[in-house]
N, C-alpha and C positions, 0 to 999 in steps of 0.2 A: 421269517420273526417278526413279530409286529413291532414298530417304530412307537415309542410315544409321541403322544400329539404336543404341540409348545406349547408351554407356560398351562399347562393346567391345575385344577386347583387344588391345594395341598392338603389334606385332614392329617390335622398331628393327635396322634394316639396314643395316652399314656399307661403303662402295664407297671406300676409301681410293685413290684414283685421281686420278697426276698428269700421266699419257700423252698427256694430250690437250690440254695447254694449254701453254707455254713458258717460266710462271713455275711454280716447284719452289714445295710447301710447303702445297698444297692437300688432299696424301695424309694427311695431318695433321689435317683437318678433324674428321671422326669421334671420335677421340679427344677432341680441342678439347670438341666438342660433349658427349660426355662425361661432361668434368671440370667443363662448363659447368652440369652438374645437370639433361640434358633429365629424364632418368627421374624423378625427384624431379618436377620439377616436374609432370609428367602423373601421378603419381601422387596427389599433393596433389589434386587433381582429380578424385579416386575411379577412373583407371583402373588397372589391370592391366597390368603391362609386363614383356614379355619382349624382351630381348637377342637377336638371332640371330647375333652377333661381325660379323666382314666379310668380305666376299667377296675370296679371295687375288688379288693383283695382284702381277707382277713389279716391280721396280725399273726404271727406266730404265739403269743402268748394265750391268743385264744383257743388253739387247739392243739391236737396232740399227734405224735406220730406212732400210727397205729401199722404201717408196713417200711420198717427199718431200711428193706433194699429201695422203697421208694417215698421218701419223706415228704409229708404234707401233699401226697397225691391226689387225693380228693378234691382239694381246691384249687390246686394246680390246673386240672382238666377243666374243673368248672370255669375257672378264669379264662384256660385258653378255649373253649368254648364260647365266651362271652365276644373275646380276641378275632375270633375266629368270623362271626356271627357280622362286625363291625367293619373291619378288614373287606371280606366279602363286599358290603354294602356302601362301603367306598367304592370299589374297583364299580360295581354296580350303575354306582354316579357320575364316573367316569374322571374319578378322583384321585387322587396320588395320595397311598396311607404311607405315612412316616410313624412308626412307631418306636415310641420312646420305652427304655426302661433303666428300672431294672433288670432280673439274672437274664441268661438267655432260656431260659425254657418259655420264656414270651415266643419264640420262634416256634414251638409247638402249636402257637395258636395263628398266628399269622400267615402261616406257611400253611396250614389249614384252610385258612379264608382264602386263598390263592388254590389253592387246589378245586376249593367248590366254585369258585369262580369260573375257571376253567374248564372245571367238568361240565356246567354246566351250559358251556358254548363249544364245549369242541377242542378245545384248546391244548396244549400241552406248556405246562411250567417249569423254568427253570431258577438254582438256584446258584450263587456263588456266595459260598462261606469265608467271611474272612475270621481266623480265629486263632492263637495259640493253642490251642486243642483242639480235639478233634469232637468231641463229644458225640461221641457211638459208639457209647458204653450202654450197656442194657439194664432192667432190675438184677440179671443173672450173672455183668459183670462188674459191675461198679464196686470198686473200694470203700466207696460212703454210700452209697444211695441215696445221692444228690440229685434230682433229675434235671438239674441246668447242663451237667454233662450226658444228657443222654438225645435232646430235640434231632439232633441230624440223623440219630440213627432210627428214632421215632418216624421220623419224617421220609424216609424210605423206607417204611415199613417193618424194620425189625425191632423186636425187643416186647413188652407187655403189652396187651390190647386197648390193655385203658390208655394208652399216648397213643398208640398207630392209629387207632379206630375213631381217634375225636373229629367230627364232622363226619364220622362214616367212612372216611374213605384211607384206605392204604393198598399200597403205598400214594405218597402226595406227592413223591417226585422221585425221577428215576434217576439210578450214580451218573448214567453217561448225558444227563442234563444236568448236573453239579459241579461245582470245583470247593476243592479246600485249599486257602492259601496262608500261608505264615506258620504254619502251623511248629511244634517245635517242642513240646508236651505232649507224648502220645503213647497213654499204656498199653500193656504188650497183648492183652487180648482185645481192643480194639484196634491194632494192627493186623491183625488177624483178620477181623471183620471187613474192615478197608480193601484187605488183598483178596478176600473170597467175592467180594459184592462191585470190585473192581471200581471204586471210587476213586477219581483224581486225586490226588494229592501233591500241592508246592509247597513242601517247606523251605525255611529259611534258608537253610542249604542250596537247593535251586536256586532261587531268588538271588544270592550270593553268589552263586556263579552265571547264571544266566541273564542275571538284571532284573528290575521288578516291570520294568518298561516292556520286554520280550516275554517276560509270564505271564501278564494280564493280556498281551492283544494274543497268545499260544490261546487262553483260555476261553476267549469272546470267541474266537474265531472258532473251537471246538464248541462250543456250547449252543451260540447263536442260531446256526443253520437247523435246530432240531428241536427250538422253543418257539410261543407265542408269547411268553410274558417274562421278564428276568425279574429273580427278587435279590438286592443285595444284604446279606445278614450280619452284620460288624459289631463283633464282639471288641471291645474295646485296648482290649489285652493282645491282637492283635500286634500292635504298636507297642514299641520297646517302653519300658517305665522308667527309662532315664525324659522320655517324654511324656510320657502321664504317668501319673504314679498314682491318681484315683481309679483303682479298676480293680472286682471283685478279688481276680486270680492274676498277680501279676508273673513274668515269665520274663527272666532277659535274654536280648537278644533279638526283639522284631525288629518290626518297621520303623523307619527312621522318619522323621516328619514330610522329608518331603516325599519318600516313599508311597505313605500313606494315602499325600493327597493327588500322587501323581496315578495311583489305582482307582481313585474318586473321580479323578479327571481324565481318565482313557473311558471309562464307563461313562460318563455324561458326553462325552464325542459320540458316543454311537447312538446315543438319543435310544437307548434300549431297555431301560430300567424302569418298570414300571412300579413297585414299592420296594423300601426298605427300612429297615430297623435297624437301631443303638443300642447294643447291648451293656450292661455291665460297667454302667459308671458309678462309680463309689465316691458321694461328694464327705463322707469320713476320712477317708483314707486319702484325699487333695490336700491342695493347697490355696486359699484364696478361687475356689472354680476352676484351675487351667484347663483341669481335665476336661469336667462340661463346654468349656470355651473350645476348644480345642475340637472335640466333636461337632460343637454344632458348625466351626469352620470345614470339618469335614462336610457334611450334611452340606453346604452352601457349594463346595466345589464339585459334589456330586450331582448336585442339578444345575453346573454351567456356571459358578463362580471361576473367573481365569485372572492372571498375573498383568493380562496387558488385554 
């Protein structure tokens, strides 16, 4: 496992996307995170931060749903390709890409960029996926056709070729190099797919029984020996809605405030994370930008902020 060099230049990349979900508002997530002081928090830790701006996304009102089982697939694939290119370029420049969204279809592009970078160097990527949901649906299993419920499956090479072949790489990551944490709402057919491919999943029941410290320690011990670059994909709904209410698809019973921070603090301690994304921040459902402020704090914890 390649450890991350100390204090890399952080490149902020916005992905103002809400086409992957039914509920509007997450397209304002990047702005909310900037307003919450995400740049200032990282600069206070000694990082240099550059803002790469936002990937351009056409709004829903400018488009039509042509495939009900893959809603807005054309625009999502196009923008994911743009994000992949920017993430890959960021890594090539020795930077730390920090992607802020936007719905979780963002991961189609971020992981594609990491996979492209790793392939060019003969390296192996790994992913820790923090989410209340599995995001393991496909165009054939999704009850809604919303693509934000498909990116992990697509990154594993499962589902429509329009999603799996972004950047021309499939699969982008192997199940043994991934772990899904904090899951508590998984569709029946997603469960079948998870069992079939052998994706490691740690539900909130596992976390309740074992403790979050033991779970994240085990995840890192299992993943890190086999990979060179670790990407963390955090859907803010992994946290309990009593802590953060401004998320696209809240599910009761998630991580507590301290559990969420401990996960990110533990990842920071290993010095192994090469890229990070924060998805599903929805200011419309929030109160005084509290959820974005929490997300900015989580990012700071993942990059070295400590209590003492």
